[in-house]
ZAMARGU-4260 file (C-alpha; in steps of 0.2 Angstrom, whole numbers, plus 5000, padded with zeros to 4 digits):
<rodrens>
0) 5998/5300/6105 | 5982/5305/6112 | 5968/5295/6103 | 5959/5310/6098 | 5974/5317/6089
5) 5975/5302/6077 | 5969/5303/6059 | 5964/5286/6052 | 5957/5282/6035 | 5948/5266/6030
10) 5948/5262/6011 | 5936/5249/6004 | 5935/5243/5986 | 5917/5243/5981 | 5909/5227/5976
15) 5927/5221/5973 | 5924/5205/5964 | 5911/5213/5953 | 5922/5227/5949 | 5936/5216/5943
20) 5924/5206/5932 | 5918/5223/5924 | 5936/5228/5921 | 5938/5212/5911 | 5921/5213/5902
25) 5914/5231/5900 | 5897/5223/5894 | 5893/5220/5912 | 5892/5238/5917 | 5875/5242/5924
30) 5869/5224/5924 | 5864/5214/5940 | 5879/5202/5943 | 5880/5187/5955 | 5897/5179/5958
35) 5900/5162/5967 | 5896/5144/5965 | 5886/5140/5949 | 5880/5123/5954 | 5863/5119/5962
40) 5870/5121/5979 | 5881/5136/5975 | 5883/5151/5987 | 5883/5170/5982 | 5901/5177/5986
45) 5898/5194/5980 | 5884/5204/5970 | 5882/5220/5961 | 5872/5235/5968 | 5859/5231/5954
50) 5857/5214/5961 | 5856/5220/5979 | 5841/5230/5974 | 5831/5214/5972 | 5836/5208/5990
55) 5851/5198/5985 | 5866/5198/5998 | 5882/5188/6001 | 5881/5171/6008 | 5863/5168/6000
60) 5861/5152/5991 | 5863/5155/5973 | 5847/5146/5968 | 5837/5158/5979 | 5847/5173/5972
65) 5843/5168/5954 | 5824/5167/5959 | 5825/5185/5966 | 5834/5192/5952 | 5831/5181/5936
70) 5840/5194/5925 | 5856/5193/5934 | 5872/5187/5925 | 5880/5173/5935 | 5899/5171/5935
75) 5909/5158/5943 | 5924/5170/5945 | 5942/5169/5945 | 5952/5171/5961 | 5968/5174/5952
80) 5961/5189/5944 | 5955/5196/5961 | 5972/5192/5969 | 5981/5202/5955 | 5970/5217/5956
85) 5971/5217/5975 | 5990/5217/5974 | 5990/5232/5962 | 5980/5242/5975 | 5991/5237/5989
90) 6007/5243/5980 | 5999/5260/5976 | 5995/5262/5995 | 6012/5256/6000 | 6020/5270/5990
95) 6009/5283/5997 | 6005/5279/6015 | 6018/5279/6029 | 6008/5266/6039 | 5994/5255/6032
100) 5985/5239/6037 | 5978/5227/6024 | 5964/5219/6034 | 5957/5209/6019 | 5959/5207/6001
105) 5949/5223/5997 | 5950/5233/6013 | 5964/5244/6021 | 5967/5255/6036 | 5979/5270/6034
110) 5987/5280/6048 | 5989/5298/6042 | 5992/5305/6060 | 6002/5321/6059 | 6000/5324/6041
115) 5987/5338/6043 | 6001/5350/6046 | 6010/5345/6030 | 5997/5340/6017 | 5980/5340/6024
120) 5975/5322/6027 | 5958/5323/6019 | 5965/5331/6003 | 5979/5318/6003 | 5967/5303/6005
125) 5956/5311/5991 | 5971/5311/5979 | 5976/5293/5984 | 5958/5287/5980 | 5959/5296/5963
130) 5976/5288/5959 | 5969/5271/5963 | 5954/5274/5952 | 5965/5281/5938 | 5978/5267/5938
135) 5967/5252/5942 | 5950/5257/5935 | 5942/5251/5951 | 5929/5260/5962 | 5934/5263/5980
140) 5927/5273/5994 | 5935/5279/6010 | 5930/5286/6027 | 5941/5297/6038 | 5940/5300/6057
145) 5950/5299/6073 | 5949/5280/6074 | 5946/5263/6064 | 5928/5260/6070 | 5921/5277/6065
150) 5931/5277/6049 | 5925/5260/6044 | 5907/5265/6047 | 5909/5281/6037 | 5915/5271/6022
155) 5900/5261/6023 | 5889/5277/6023 | 5899/5285/6009 | 5897/5270/5997 | 5896/5267/5983
160) 5912/5275/5976 | 5912/5291/5987 | 5921/5297/6002 | 5916/5305/6020 | 5925/5314/6034
165) 5919/5314/6052 | 5926/5329/6060 | 5934/5328/6078 | 5922/5328/6092 | 5907/5323/6081
170) 5910/5304/6081 | 5896/5300/6094 | 5883/5311/6085 | 5888/5304/6068 | 5885/5286/6074
175) 5869/5289/6085 | 5855/5289/6072 | 5863/5274/6062 | 5856/5256/6064 | 5866/5246/6077
180) 5871/5233/6063 | 5882/5246/6056 | 5895/5243/6070 | 5908/5231/6064 | 5907/5220/6080
185) 5888/5217/6078 | 5885/5200/6069 | 5868/5191/6068 | 5870/5184/6086 | 5874/5200/6094
190) 5861/5209/6085 | 5848/5196/6091 | 5854/5199/6109 | 5852/5218/6107 | 5836/5217/6098
195) 5829/5207/6113 | 5833/5223/6123 | 5825/5234/6111 | 5841/5241/6104 | 5839/5246/6086
200) 5849/5262/6084 | 5867/5265/6090 | 5861/5280/6101 | 5851/5268/6112 | 5867/5258/6115
205) 5877/5274/6118 | 5864/5278/6132 | 5864/5261/6140 | 5874/5258/6156 | 5890/5249/6152
210) 5886/5236/6166 | 5870/5231/6157 | 5879/5229/6140 | 5892/5218/6148 | 5879/5207/6157
215) 5870/5204/6140 | 5885/5202/6129 | 5899/5196/6140 | 5917/5201/6139 | 5915/5210/6122
220) 5901/5221/6129 | 5912/5235/6135 | 5922/5236/6119 | 5906/5237/6109 | 5898/5250/6120
225) 5914/5260/6118 | 5914/5259/6099 | 5896/5264/6099 | 5901/5280/6108 | 5915/5283/6095
230) 5929/5277/6105 | 5942/5265/6098 | 5960/5264/6103 | 5965/5250/6092 | 5981/5254/6081
235) 5984/5252/6063 | 5994/5237/6062 | 6008/5239/6049 | 6006/5227/6035 | 6020/5215/6031
240) 6020/5203/6016 | 6030/5190/6026 | 6018/5188/6040 | 6016/5169/6040 | 6010/5153/6049
245) 6020/5137/6048 | 6024/5120/6055 | 6037/5107/6052 | 6041/5089/6058 | 6058/5081/6062
250) 6058/5062/6061 | 6064/5051/6075 | 6072/5041/6061 | 6075/5048/6044 | 6063/5041/6031
255) 6062/5038/6012 | 6044/5032/6013 | 6036/5044/6000 | 6019/5038/6004 | 6021/5042/6022
260) 6029/5059/6018 | 6014/5064/6007 | 6002/5059/6021 | 6011/5069/6033 | 6011/5084/6022
265) 5993/5082/6019 | 5989/5082/6037 | 6000/5097/6041 | 5992/5107/6027 | 5975/5102/6032
270) 5979/5108/6050 | 5986/5125/6045 | 5971/5128/6033 | 5960/5126/6048 | 5971/5138/6058
275) 5968/5151/6044 | 5950/5148/6044 | 5949/5150/6063 | 5958/5166/6062 | 5948/5172/6047
280) 5963/5173/6036 | 5969/5169/6019 | 5986/5165/6012 | 5993/5170/5995 | 6010/5160/5996
285) 6014/5142/6000 | 6031/5135/6004 | 6036/5117/6006 | 6053/5113/6015 | 6063/5097/6015
290) 6079/5093/6025 | 6089/5078/6020 | 6099/5066/6031 | 6115/5075/6027 | 6107/5091/6033
295) 6105/5099/6015 | 6089/5109/6016 | 6079/5114/6001 | 6063/5124/6000 | 6051/5129/5986
300) 6037/5142/5986 | 6023/5148/5974 | 6011/5162/5975 | 5993/5157/5974 | 5976/5165/5973
305) 5970/5170/5991 | 5962/5155/5999 | 5960/5145/6016 | 5952/5130/6008 | 5960/5112/6011
310) 5954/5106/5993 | 5965/5120/5985 | 5980/5120/5997 | 5983/5102/5999 | 5985/5098/5980
315) 5997/5113/5979 | 6007/5107/5993 | 6009/5090/5986 | 6014/5097/5969 | 6028/5107/5977
320) 6034/5092/5986 | 6034/5082/5970 | 6045/5095/5962 | 6056/5097/5977 | 6060/5079/5981
325) 6073/5075/5968 | 6088/5068/5978 | 6079/5052/5983 | 6089/5052/6000 | 6083/5049/6017
330) 6072/5064/6023 | 6075/5071/6041 | 6062/5085/6041 | 6047/5091/6031 | 6039/5108/6034
335) 6026/5119/6026 | 6022/5138/6028 | 6008/5150/6022 | 6013/5168/6020 | 6006/5184/6014
340) 5991/5182/6025 | 5977/5194/6025 | 5959/5194/6033 | 5943/5191/6024 | 5942/5172/6024
345) 5923/5171/6025 | 5920/5180/6008 | 5933/5170/5999 | 5927/5154/6006 | 5910/5158/5998
350) 5918/5160/5982 | 5929/5145/5982 | 5917/5132/5987 | 5898/5127/5985 | 5886/5127/5999
355) 5888/5108/6002 | 5907/5110/6004 | 5905/5125/6015 | 5894/5116/6027 | 5906/5102/6027
360) 5921/5114/6032 | 5910/5122/6045 | 5905/5105/6053 | 5923/5099/6053 | 5929/5115/6061
365) 5916/5115/6074 | 5922/5098/6079 | 5940/5104/6080 | 5935/5119/6090 | 5927/5107/6103
370) 5938/5092/6103 | 5955/5098/6097 | 5964/5101/6081 | 5966/5083/6077 | 5948/5078/6080
375) 5945/5077/6061 | 5958/5072/6049 | 5959/5065/6031 | 5963/5046/6030 | 5978/5050/6019
380) 5985/5060/6034 | 5982/5047/6048 | 6000/5041/6048 | 6006/5059/6052 | 6002/5055/6070
385) 6016/5042/6072 | 6031/5047/6061 | 6040/5060/6070 | 6042/5075/6082 | 6032/5090/6079
390) 6039/5108/6080 | 6023/5118/6076 | 6020/5136/6071 | 6037/5143/6069 | 6030/5159/6062
395) 6017/5171/6067 | 6002/5161/6073 | 5996/5171/6089 | 5984/5182/6079 | 5976/5166/6071
400) 5974/5157/6088 | 5966/5171/6097 | 5949/5167/6091 | 5949/5149/6097 | 5934/5144/6107
405) 5938/5138/6125
</rodrens>
């Protein structure tokens, strides 16, 4: 299909964590709200539009946010509630969209290409948005255009709780007057590089020679330049609940050493959690697998609130192991799998940890990026280096590994 013939919708739940809290307590309507770590070193995971008016934003230290907005209601939050509401919206979209991609806990891309001749894609998207609002009570915005980039930017311009359509052929003109930070690929470092060239508006980037952009930004320069001009060929990747990442270990000699089995499982879980964070992913389901010396294989799984944090995943893995290991026979293989993966790890990490723990994770992951996956490991997992043959990533790891630094 010609890229200009596509119809892509981007839907985003507005201030999702805040909206869920207001569903649970209507007294929070209209009040400034901060969600995140409540300790002295806590971090803001999400905030209401009322709080943003005071200069508060995500990833800000909670202590500073409370100084800027002393009247704000501070909530630790409940990741289980957010996961449940996200799943409700996912099911409604699944029933209505022929192809959709769940890019994070609160964000979706829908491919409505070809629907103009039957329903009218904008009208159909409007009806879907109204249904989500009616059945969940959550505010949601959407943007519609010929590609993912322009639709996502349009959603941002439509917020809060509204919708926008960018007609075919008007993509470049729509983007031109907007700040360059509106483009999805422009983070702090990229913005700094562009600012040094005097680039503040998307129009300036549109008019720059692509060779110059590539020299400044490297291999991502051309892609960003194309997106600034409203060009994006990336497809909507169909969402599959069973998308997973996994690893397992077969022992040279079968073992009944429970202490070593727990240590191995800890190390395997820690490593997979790192893979999730490196790929900016979260998991909502964890599975532990055991194979005994007689080849009898058992597994146990449990749905969990979306997370990529070691301190949440390791206790859950060990709990599943304790429930699963009942036969007290020699064990031949142990494995672990994370499934139901979605994007959006950064925001949920802010919610599940205080600033000190986030800085620790960041430092550990930086060491792993530079020196290898096993450069940092918990003491309880050290024995995992010596008790078996590894058969890692029997699942769907390539998207997670793509972001690894060379």
